[in-house]
C-alpha positions in Angstrom: 143.2 9.9 104.7 143.7 11.0 108.3 147.2 9.4 108.4 148.2 11.0 105.2 147.3 14.4 106.2 149.0 14.0 109.5 152.1 12.7 107.9 152.0 15.6 105.4 151.7 18.2 108.2 154.6 16.6 110.0 156.5 16.7 106.7 155.8 20.3 106.2 157.0 21.0 109.8 160.3 19.4 109.3 160.9 20.8 105.9 160.0 24.4 107.4 162.7 23.8 110.1 165.2 22.8 107.4 164.4 25.6 105.0 164.6 28.1 107.8 167.9 26.8 109.0 169.1 26.9 105.4 167.9 30.5 105.0 169.7 31.4 108.3 173.0 29.8 107.3 173.0 31.1 103.8 171.7 34.7 104.3 172.5 35.2 107.9 169.2 36.9 108.4 167.2 35.6 111.3 164.1 37.7 110.3 163.9 36.0 106.9 164.6 32.5 108.5 161.8 32.9 111.1 159.4 34.2 108.3 160.1 31.1 106.3 159.7 28.8 109.2 156.3 30.5 110.3 155.1 30.1 106.7 155.7 26.3 106.7 154.2 25.9 110.2 151.1 27.8 109.0 150.8 25.4 106.1 151.2 22.4 108.4 148.5 23.8 110.8 146.0 24.5 107.9 146.7 20.9 106.7 145.9 19.5 110.1 142.8 21.7 110.3 141.5 20.1 107.0 141.6 16.8 108.8 140.3 17.6 112.3 137.7 20.4 112.0 137.4 20.8 115.9 137.5 23.9 117.9 141.0 22.9 119.1 142.4 22.6 115.7 140.7 25.8 114.7 142.2 27.6 117.7 145.6 26.1 117.0 145.6 27.3 113.5 144.4 30.8 114.7 147.2 31.0 117.2 149.8 30.1 114.6 148.4 32.8 112.2 148.4 35.2 115.2 151.9 34.5 116.3 153.2 34.6 112.7 151.6 38.0 112.2 152.9 39.3 115.4 156.5 38.1 114.7 156.4 39.4 111.2 155.2 42.8 112.4 157.9 42.9 115.2 160.6 41.9 112.9 159.6 44.6 110.2 159.4 47.3 112.9 162.8 46.3 114.3 164.2 46.4 110.7 162.9 49.9 110.0 164.2 51.2 113.5 167.7 49.7 112.8 168.2 51.6 109.5 169.8 55.0 110.0 168.1 57.9 108.5 169.6 59.2 105.1 171.2 62.4 104.9 
C-alpha cells in the first residue's frame, strides 16, 4: 500500500503542476494558477501523511498548509489593493 500511496502523491503533484500551468496559460492569472497548484500540493501532502504518520510528515503537511494560507492571503490582499476605488 505504501508504494500505491506514494505513487498517488507523486501523480497529484504532477497533475497539480500541469493544471496550474494550464490555468496560467488559459486565464493568464498567476494568482489563480498558484492557488490551483497549492491545492494539489496540499492533497499530495495529505496523501503522503496518510502513509507515514511521523512527525516529519505531519510537519511537512503543516508547512504546506501554512504556505498555502500565507500565499492565498497575500494574493487576495494584493488583488484588493490593485483594484482602483469606485467613484
